[in-house]
C-alpha positions in Angstrom: 20.1 29.5 -19.5 16.9 31.5 -19.2 15.4 31.8 -15.7 11.6 31.9 -15.4 9.2 33.1 -12.7 5.7 31.6 -12.8 2.6 33.4 -11.4 -0.7 31.6 -11.2 -3.7 34.0 -10.4 -7.1 32.8 -9.2 -9.2 32.3 -6.1 -10.4 29.0 -7.5 -6.8 27.6 -7.4 -6.1 28.6 -3.9 -9.5 27.4 -2.7 -8.8 24.0 -4.2 -11.7 24.2 -6.7 -9.4 24.0 -9.7 -6.1 22.0 -9.9 -3.2 24.1 -11.3 -2.0 22.1 -14.3 -0.7 25.3 -16.0 2.5 25.7 -14.0 3.3 21.9 -14.4 2.9 22.1 -18.2 5.0 25.2 -18.5 7.7 23.7 -16.2 8.0 20.8 -18.5 8.4 23.1 -21.5 11.0 25.2 -19.7 13.1 22.3 -18.6 12.9 20.6 -22.0 14.4 23.7 -23.6 17.3 23.6 -21.1 16.0 26.5 -18.9 15.0 26.7 -15.3 12.2 27.9 -13.0 13.3 30.0 -10.1 9.9 30.4 -8.4 6.3 29.5 -8.7 3.8 31.8 -6.9 0.0 31.5 -6.6 -2.1 34.5 -5.6 -5.7 35.5 -5.3 -7.7 37.6 -7.8 -6.5 40.7 -6.0 -4.7 43.6 -7.7 -2.3 44.3 -4.8 -1.3 40.6 -4.6 -0.6 40.4 -8.3 1.3 43.7 -8.3 3.5 42.6 -5.4 4.3 39.4 -7.3 5.2 41.4 -10.4 7.4 43.8 -8.4 9.2 40.8 -6.7 9.9 39.4 -10.2 11.4 42.7 -11.3 13.7 42.7 -8.3 14.7 39.0 -8.8 17.3 37.6 -11.1 14.7 35.9 -13.2 14.5 36.8 -16.9 10.8 36.1 -17.8 7.6 36.2 -15.8 4.8 34.0 -17.1 1.4 34.8 -15.5 -1.7 32.6 -15.9 -5.2 33.9 -15.4 -7.1 37.1 -14.8 -7.4 38.3 -18.4 -11.1 37.7 -18.9 -14.2 40.0 -18.8 -15.3 39.7 -15.2 -14.8 42.1 -12.3 -12.2 39.8 -10.6 -10.0 39.6 -13.7 -7.4 42.1 -12.4 -4.1 40.9 -14.0 -3.7 43.5 -16.8 -4.6 46.4 -14.4 -2.1 45.1 -11.8 0.7 44.7 -14.3 0.1 48.2 -15.7 0.0 49.6 -12.1 3.3 47.9 -11.3 5.0 49.4 -14.3 3.4 52.9 -14.0 1.6 52.5 -17.3 -1.9 53.1 -18.5 -4.2 50.6 -20.2 -4.4 51.2 -23.9 -7.1 50.2 -26.5 -6.0 47.5 -29.0 -8.1 47.1 -32.1 -6.7 43.5 -32.6 -8.1 42.6 -29.2 -11.5 43.8 -30.2 -11.3 41.9 -33.4 -10.6 38.7 -31.5 -13.7 39.1 -29.5 -15.8 39.9 -32.6 -14.4 36.9 -34.5 -15.1 34.6 -31.5 -18.8 35.6 -31.2 -19.2 36.0 -35.0 -22.8 37.2 -35.6 -23.7 37.3 -31.9 -23.3 40.6 -30.1 -20.6 40.7 -27.4 -21.5 41.7 -23.8 -20.6 45.1 -22.4 -18.2 43.3 -20.0 -16.2 42.0 -22.9 -15.0 45.5 -23.7 -12.5 45.0 -20.8 -10.7 42.6 -23.0 -9.9 45.4 -25.5 -7.4 47.0 -23.2 -3.8 46.1 -22.3 -0.8 47.9 -20.7 0.6 50.4 -23.2 3.5 49.0 -25.1 2.3 45.4 -24.9 2.6 43.0 -27.8 -0.5 40.9 -28.0 -0.4 37.1 -28.4 -3.1 35.4 -30.5 -5.6 33.1 -28.7 -7.0 30.6 -31.2 -9.5 29.2 -28.6 -10.9 32.1 -26.7 -11.6 35.8 -26.4 -8.7 36.9 -24.1 -5.5 37.6 -26.0 -2.2 37.1 -24.2 0.4 39.8 -23.8 4.1 40.3 -23.6 5.9 43.5 -22.5 9.6 44.3 -22.1 10.8 46.2 -19.0 14.2 46.7 -17.5 15.7 44.0 -19.7 13.0 41.5 -18.5 9.9 40.1 -20.1 6.4 39.9 -18.6 4.0 37.5 -20.4 0.4 37.1 -19.4 -1.8 34.3 -20.6 -5.4 33.3 -20.0 -6.1 30.6 -17.4 -7.9 27.8 -19.3 -5.4 25.2 -20.5 -7.2 24.7 -23.8 -6.5 28.3 -24.5 -3.0 28.8 -23.1 -1.3 25.6 -24.3 -1.2 26.5 -28.0 -0.2 30.0 -27.0 2.8 28.6 -25.0 3.8 26.5 -28.1 3.8 29.7 -30.2 6.1 31.4 -27.7 8.8 28.8 -27.5 11.0 29.8 -30.4 11.0 33.4 -29.4 11.3 33.3 -25.7 12.5 29.9 -24.6 15.4 29.1 -27.0 18.6 31.1 -26.3 21.5 28.7 -27.0 21.4 25.2 -28.6 20.9 22.7 -25.9 21.7 19.0 -26.1 19.5 16.6 -24.1 18.9 12.9 -23.8 16.6 10.8 -21.6 17.3 7.4 -20.3 14.9 5.0 -18.5 16.6 2.6 -16.1 15.4 0.0 -13.7 16.7 -3.2 -12.0 18.1 -1.6 -8.7 17.1 0.7 -6.0 17.6 4.4 -6.6 20.4 4.7 -4.0 22.4 2.0 -5.9 22.0 3.9 -9.2 23.2 7.0 -7.4 26.3 5.3 -6.3 27.1 4.4 -9.9 26.2 7.8 -11.3 28.0 9.8 -8.6 31.4 8.8 -10.0 30.4 10.0 -13.4 29.1 13.4 -12.0 32.4 14.0 -10.3 34.3 13.7 -13.6 32.2 16.0 -15.7 31.7 19.7 -16.1 29.1 21.7 -17.9 26.8 18.7 -18.0 23.7 18.1 -15.9 22.8 14.5 -14.9 19.3 14.8 -13.3 17.3 11.9 -11.9 13.5 11.7 -11.7 12.5 8.6 -9.7 9.0 7.2 -10.3 7.4 3.9 -9.4 9.4 1.0 -10.8 12.0 3.0 -12.7 14.1 6.1 -12.8 14.2 8.7 -15.6 17.7 10.2 -16.0 18.0 13.3 -18.2 21.5 14.4 -19.4 21.7 18.0 -20.7 24.3 20.5 -21.7 25.1 23.4 -24.0 28.6 21.9 -24.5 28.3 19.4 -27.4 31.6 17.6 -26.8 31.1 17.3 -23.1 27.5 16.1 -23.6 28.5 13.4 -26.1 31.2 12.1 -23.8 28.9 11.8 -20.8 26.1 10.2 -22.9 28.6 7.4 -24.0 29.9 6.9 -20.5 26.4 6.8 -19.0 25.3 4.2 -21.6 28.3 2.0 -20.9 28.0 2.4 -17.1 24.3 1.4 -17.0 23.8 -0.5 -20.2 22.2 -3.6 -18.5 19.7 -1.4 -16.7 18.7 1.0 -19.6 15.4 0.0 -21.2 14.5 3.3 -23.0 16.2 6.3 -24.5 13.1 8.3 -25.3 11.0 10.6 -23.2 8.1 8.2 -23.0 6.5 5.9 -20.5 7.7 2.2 -20.4 4.3 1.0 -21.6 4.5 3.4 -24.6 7.9 2.1 -25.4 6.8 -1.5 -25.2 3.7 -0.9 -27.4 5.8 0.9 -29.9 8.2 -2.0 -30.1 5.4 -4.6 -30.4 4.0 -2.6 -33.3 7.3 -2.2 -35.0 8.0 -6.0 -34.8 4.3 -6.8 -35.6 3.9 -8.9 -32.5 0.9 -9.6 -30.3 0.8 -10.2 -26.5 -1.3 -11.8 -23.9 -0.9 -12.3 -20.1 -2.0 -14.3 -17.2 -1.6 -12.2 -14.0 -2.0 -13.3 -10.5 -0.7 -10.8 -7.9 -0.7 -7.8 -10.4 -4.4 -8.4 -11.0 -4.4 -7.1 -14.6 -2.2 -4.1 -13.9 0.4 -4.9 -16.5 -2.0 -5.3 -19.3 -4.0 -2.3 -18.1 -1.0 -0.1 -18.5 -0.5 -1.3 -22.1 -4.2 -0.7 -22.9 -3.8 2.9 -21.6 -1.6 3.5 -24.6 -3.5 4.6 -27.8 -3.3 2.0 -30.5 -2.6 -0.9 -28.2 -5.6 -2.8 -29.6 -3.4 -3.8 -32.5 -1.0 -5.7 -30.2 -3.0 -6.8 -27.1 -5.1 -9.9 -27.9 -6.5 -10.8 -24.5 -5.8 -10.9 -20.8 -6.5 -13.3 -17.9 -6.6 -12.6 -14.2 -5.8 -16.0 -12.7 -5.7 -14.8 -9.1 -7.0 -17.9 -7.2 -5.3 -21.3 -7.5 -8.6 -22.7 -8.8 -8.6 -20.1 -11.7 -5.0 -21.2 -12.6 -6.3 -24.7 -12.9 -9.5 -23.9 -14.6 -8.2 -21.3 -17.2 -4.6 -22.4 -17.6 -4.9 -26.1 -16.9 -2.3 -26.1 -14.1 -2.3 -29.2 -12.0 -3.0 -28.2 -8.4 -0.6 -30.8 -7.1 2.2 -28.8 -8.8 1.1 -25.7 -6.7 1.0 -27.8 -3.6 4.5 -29.2 -4.2 6.3 -26.0 -5.2 4.1 -23.2 -3.9 2.1 -20.7 -6.0 5.0 -18.3 -6.1 7.6 -20.4 -7.8 9.5 -20.8 -11.0 7.6 -23.9 -11.8 4.2 -22.3 -11.5 5.3 -19.2 -13.5 6.5 -21.6 -16.2 3.3 -23.6 -16.3 1.2 -20.4 -16.4 3.0 -19.4 -19.6 2.7 -22.9 -21.1 -1.0 -22.8 -20.2 -1.4 -19.6 -22.1 0.2 -21.1 -25.2 -2.7 -23.6 -25.3 -5.5 -21.0 -25.3 -3.9 -18.0 -27.0 -2.5 -17.4 -30.4 -0.5 -14.3 -29.3 3.2 -14.2 -30.2 4.2 -13.3 -26.6 2.8 -14.8 -23.5 3.5 -13.4 -20.0 2.8 -14.7 -16.5 3.3 -13.2 -13.1 2.9 -14.7 -9.7 4.0 -13.2 -6.4 3.4 -12.0 -2.9 2.2 -8.4 -2.6 1.6 -8.5 1.1 1.0 -7.4 3.7 0.8 -11.0 4.9 1.8 -14.3 3.4 5.6 -13.9 3.4 8.2 -16.1 5.0 12.0 -16.1 5.6 12.6 -18.1 2.4 9.9 -16.3 0.4 9.6 -12.7 1.7 6.8 -10.3 0.8 7.6 -8.7 -2.6 8.9 -12.0 -4.1 7.7 -12.3 -7.7 8.3 -14.8 -10.5 7.8 -13.9 -14.1 7.4 -16.1 -17.1 7.8 -14.8 -20.7 7.5 -16.9 -23.9 8.3 -15.2 -27.2 7.2 -17.6 -29.9 8.7 -20.8 -28.5 11.5 -19.3 -26.4 10.9 -19.4 -22.7 12.4 -17.0 -20.1 11.9 -17.0 -16.3 12.9 -14.2 -13.9 12.7 -13.7 -10.2 12.7 -10.4 -8.3 12.0 -9.2 -4.8 10.5 -5.7 -4.4 10.1 -3.4 -1.4 7.1 -1.2 -0.6 3.4 -1.6 0.3 1.0 -3.8 -1.5 0.2 -1.5 -4.4 3.8 -0.3 -4.8 5.0 -3.9 -5.2 2.4 -4.6 -7.8 3.3 -1.4 -9.7 7.0 -2.2 -9.6 6.3 -5.8 -10.8 4.3 -4.5 -13.7 7.1 -2.1 -14.8 9.7 -4.9 -14.4 7.8 -7.1 -16.9 8.0 -4.3 -19.4 11.8 -3.9 -18.7 12.4 -7.6 -19.4 10.2 -7.6 -22.6 11.8 -4.4 -24.0 15.4 -5.8 -23.4 14.4 -9.1 -25.0 12.7 -7.5 -28.0 15.5 -5.1 -28.6 18.1 -7.9 -28.7 16.1 -9.8 -31.2 16.4 -9.2 -35.0 
């Protein structure tokens, strides 16, 4: 396992003017290749602060330092000078760095300040920048590697991709992602704890998010990894609704496309959140036909044709109303799948028999009807988010079980 140290340089980051997305992006790449981040540090555009961070890295047990920012042509771009100072090296002229600047500006003359970008600590190997003038650099010292990249994400992202095979991959790593839902996080942990106790050389890491949990299983030991993956799938088979590193909505849209199915929904308490998540996925226009927000009882009657006496008799949050909402959709939509959701998001409106967070779902796939009931915890928006994800879970499980 390779251990990384991340350094983000820039007054604009510490002053809150720019959000640091670089370290997050790099973290994901590091973890996806089976490695780890020991520390993330953010410093100002000050040579001493950068030097101190470099020296701390050299004294740490990290293997690679990746530094973002401070490679440009302005007076406050101090990263290269600070690295050189920390290593007791001089800055050397690099013809390939000059060529990068000339190619970028083409026929336009470069500014005097751009000449600063021609110099790097002696012994550096330069890293091509396809989208800017500042090349990156990598230098080996004391068995460690220091990598410096420009700050703009549009420049450093392709540069990071070019570095993965050389610097990120040490041993073959096996990794699998599972998406699970249907219980609270603590209950999943109770189940997974027994599995963790019986395995060695395998990591089982949970990443909770709203409405579901992402479990990542990873190891360098192929036999141990395969054994844990099989046991995990058996242990949580009824709760797993995805085995890819993708969002639930991406998974659902992918399934709908594969099966050439279309979908529509009538949403009450989720207020269009479910369909909105699907529409956020590129290409969803081929599967989403239309959507209805039937929030008020009157809209359920007007749009879906529900008899108001039914609502008075059973209550708007009921199996009967969820069913009639789906049946109402079948009269106005030609979609293959109809979905309804009705519930109590709070903070008021609950009762002992029907607490806040109670939700009824209706799903009709062609002519087959399915009804589900759940109770979610959290505030108003959290309940709506959880309900939207739970619909996806039910749909994914139903579609995967159909030929």
